[in-house]
C-alpha positions in Angstrom: -4.0 19.7 -8.9 -4.4 16.7 -11.2 -1.4 14.1 -10.9 -0.8 11.0 -13.5 2.0 9.6 -15.0 2.0 6.4 -17.1 4.9 6.6 -19.5 5.0 3.8 -22.0 7.0 1.4 -20.7 4.6 1.0 -17.7 1.8 0.0 -20.2 4.2 -2.7 -21.4 5.4 -3.9 -17.7 1.6 -4.3 -16.8 1.2 -6.9 -19.3 4.4 -8.5 -18.6 3.4 -8.5 -14.7 -0.3 -10.1 -15.4 1.9 -12.8 -17.3 4.2 -13.3 -14.6 1.7 -13.3 -12.0 -0.5 -16.5 -13.7 2.3 -18.7 -13.1 3.9 -18.0 -9.3 3.2 -19.3 -6.1 2.8 -15.9 -4.3 3.1 -12.4 -4.7 5.3 -10.0 -2.7 3.2 -6.4 -2.6 5.5 -3.7 -1.6 4.0 -0.6 -0.1 5.3 2.9 1.7 4.5 2.8 5.1 4.1 6.6 4.5 1.2 6.6 2.5 -0.1 2.2 2.4 -3.4 2.8 1.0 -2.2 4.9 -2.1 0.5 2.6 -2.9 -2.1 -0.2 -4.1 -2.7 -0.4 -7.8 -6.0 -1.0 -8.5 -4.8 -2.7 -12.4 -3.5 -5.7 -9.9 -6.9 -6.8 -8.3 -8.0 -8.6 -11.2 -4.1 -10.2 -11.8 -3.4 -11.4 -8.5 -4.8 -15.2 -7.5 -2.3 -16.5 -5.1 -1.3 -15.5 -1.6 0.1 -12.2 -0.8 2.8 -11.2 1.8 2.0 -7.5 1.8 5.6 -5.8 3.0 5.2 -2.5 4.3 8.8 -1.2 3.4 10.3 2.1 5.2 8.8 1.6 8.2 11.3 3.6 10.1 9.8 6.6 8.4 6.7 6.6 10.4 5.6 5.5 13.9 5.4 1.9 15.1 1.6 2.2 16.0 0.9 3.2 12.4 2.5 -0.2 10.7 1.3 -2.4 13.4 -2.7 -1.1 12.7 -2.2 -1.8 8.7 -0.2 -5.0 9.7 -3.2 -6.4 11.5 -5.9 -5.1 8.9 -4.1 -6.7 5.9 -3.3 -10.3 7.7 -6.3 -12.5 6.5 -6.7 -15.5 5.1 -3.8 -16.8 2.8 -2.6 -13.0 3.2 -0.2 -12.0 5.5 1.6 -8.4 6.0 5.1 -7.3 7.9 6.7 -4.2 8.7 10.1 -3.9 7.4 12.8 -1.2 6.2 14.2 -3.0 3.0 18.0 -1.8 3.7 18.1 -3.7 7.2 20.0 -7.0 6.5 18.1 -8.2 9.8 14.8 -8.6 8.0 16.1 -11.1 5.4 15.2 -14.2 7.4 12.1 -12.6 8.6 10.6 -11.9 5.1 11.9 -15.2 3.5 10.0 -17.0 6.1 7.1 -15.0 5.3 7.4 -15.4 1.4 7.7 -19.7 2.1 5.2 -19.5 4.7 2.6 -18.0 1.9 4.4 -20.9 -0.7 4.0 -23.8 2.0 1.1 -25.9 0.0 3.2 -25.6 -3.4 6.3 -26.6 -1.5 4.5 -29.3 0.3 2.6 -30.8 -2.9 6.3 -30.8 -4.6 7.9 -33.1 -1.6 4.7 -35.2 -1.7 5.9 -36.1 -5.4 9.0 -36.4 -4.7 10.3 -33.1 -6.3 12.7 -30.9 -5.5 10.7 -27.8 -3.5 11.0 -24.8 -5.2 8.7 -21.7 -5.3 8.5 -18.6 -7.3 7.6 -15.2 -6.0 6.7 -11.8 -7.8 7.2 -8.9 -6.4 4.9 -5.9 -7.3 4.2 -2.0 -6.3 4.2 1.4 -7.4 7.7 3.3 -8.1 10.1 4.0 -5.5 8.6 2.0 -2.7 12.1 -0.1 -2.7 11.2 -3.3 -4.6 14.6 -3.8 -5.9 16.2 -2.8 -2.5 13.8 -5.5 -1.0 15.2 -8.4 -3.3 19.0 -7.2 -2.7 18.6 -8.0 0.8 16.7 -11.2 0.1 19.7 -12.3 -1.9 22.1 -11.2 0.6 23.8 -8.9 -1.8 23.1 -6.5 -4.6 21.7 -8.4 -7.5 19.8 -5.0 -9.2 20.1 -1.5 -9.6 18.5 0.6 -6.9 17.9 4.2 -6.3 15.7 6.7 -4.4 14.0 7.8 -7.4 11.0 6.5 -9.4 11.7 4.5 -12.4 14.9 2.7 -11.9 13.5 -1.0 -12.5 12.6 -1.0 -16.3 11.6 -4.4 -16.9 11.3 -8.0 -15.3 14.3 -9.7 -13.7 14.5 -13.0 -11.7 17.1 -13.3 -8.6 18.1 -16.5 -6.8 17.5 -16.1 -3.1 18.1 -19.7 -2.1 18.0 -23.2 -3.6 14.2 -23.2 -3.0 12.9 -19.9 -3.8 13.4 -17.4 -6.8 11.8 -13.9 -7.0 10.8 -11.4 -9.6 11.5 -7.9 -9.3 9.2 -5.8 -11.6 9.3 -2.4 -12.7 7.4 -0.1 -10.6 3.8 0.3 -12.0 1.2 3.1 -12.1 -2.1 3.1 -13.6 -3.3 5.3 -16.5 -5.6 7.4 -14.5 -5.2 8.3 -10.8 -8.7 9.7 -10.3 -8.3 10.5 -6.4 -6.5 13.8 -6.2 -5.2 12.8 -2.7 -3.7 9.6 -3.8 -2.0 11.5 -6.4 -0.4 13.8 -4.2 0.7 11.2 -1.8 2.4 9.1 -4.3 3.9 12.1 -5.4 5.1 13.4 -2.1 6.5 9.9 -1.2 8.5 9.8 -4.7 6.6 7.6 -6.6 5.9 10.1 -9.4 8.7 11.3 -11.1 9.6 15.2 -9.8 10.1 16.1 -13.6 6.7 15.7 -14.1 5.3 17.6 -11.4 4.5 21.2 -10.2 6.6 20.8 -7.2 5.5 24.3 -6.1 1.8 23.0 -5.8 2.9 19.8 -4.5 4.7 21.8 -1.6 1.6 23.7 -0.8 -0.4 20.8 -0.5 2.4 19.0 1.8 2.1 22.1 3.7 -1.6 22.1 4.2 -1.5 18.0 5.1 1.3 18.7 7.7 -0.5 21.4 9.3 -3.6 19.1 9.2 -1.7 16.9 11.5 0.1 19.1 14.1 1.1 22.6 13.0 4.2 22.3 15.4 5.9 20.1 13.0 6.8 22.6 10.3 7.1 25.4 13.1 10.1 23.3 14.7 11.8 22.6 11.6 11.9 26.2 10.0 11.5 28.4 13.4 8.4 30.1 12.9 4.6 29.2 11.6 4.1 28.2 8.2 0.8 28.6 6.9 -0.6 27.7 3.5 -1.1 31.1 2.1 2.1 32.0 2.3 4.2 28.9 3.6 7.1 29.0 1.0 7.6 32.3 1.2 8.4 31.8 5.2 10.4 28.7 4.7 12.4 30.7 2.0 13.0 33.5 4.4 13.9 31.3 7.2 16.4 29.3 5.3 17.6 32.7 3.6 16.6 31.9 -0.2 16.4 34.5 -2.2 16.2 35.1 -6.2 17.6 38.5 -7.9 16.0 41.9 -6.1 15.6 39.9 -2.9 12.3 38.2 -3.6 12.0 34.6 -1.6 13.1 31.8 -3.5 9.7 29.8 -3.6 10.9 26.9 -6.0 13.8 26.4 -3.9 12.3 26.3 -0.9 9.3 23.9 -2.5 12.3 21.5 -3.3 13.4 21.7 0.5 10.1 20.8 2.1 9.7 18.0 0.0 13.4 16.5 0.6 13.2 17.4 4.3 9.8 15.3 4.3 11.1 12.2 2.1 14.0 12.2 4.3 12.5 12.3 7.7 13.6 15.6 8.8 10.5 16.5 9.7 9.8 13.5 12.2 8.1 10.5 11.2 5.1 11.4 9.7 2.2 9.1 7.9 0.2 10.7 5.1 -2.2 7.7 5.9 -3.4 5.8 8.7 -5.3 2.8 9.0 -8.2 4.0 11.2 -8.9 7.1 8.6 -10.3 3.9 6.3 -11.9 1.5 9.2 -15.9 1.6 8.7 
């Protein structure tokens, strides 16, 4: 299954982000803890020339050992990584401290020159990683529209955190060609690609195969019977009583259910990618 989604506003947003990155003091790179590697946008590689704070968001959706390993790997040199849940107000101080530490050279230089210390951070990431929610938490109140779906933010927006820090929210941005099928599936499963442009049935079958590869008991525990890739959607439909006219199992509804169950952690705290899968 080939998965790509790059609407016109993303091309425009990529240009706006590139321009903003030239003038920023640090970058807050928001990644979904369930699929950290897949959330890296290769279009940003040549654009970022500032310290990076990698924010492993939605950390409550995976086991802590998963985020701990990613934090250790991504923290190096001027870059640091922290795991947090963007909806948790308790993460505000932790994130502000990490951003200001990344910007410390700029802030110290301004103080030496007798200037009012002030830093600017640009928040980037693929769609639906929770960038706007993170910024609202940073600001201590709702400043930006949020939603658990891809494509809510459509333009760049500055927000004031405090007297020394402004952050720029940017639209979730993918890239024109996702050549790695597994990456495309991961992004679709976590909701970074609009469901409307996907074949949910194929995606659900890919998720069944992936989950069974992790632990065959995951789906059996949730749906009360073994769920195999070959007839998994029929099995789920029958376990939930989903039927269409004629008494046949409603596999489309079953596909929507398993995707929703995964996204809302009803299947457990399950990462699609682990750091150790890419070491070496």
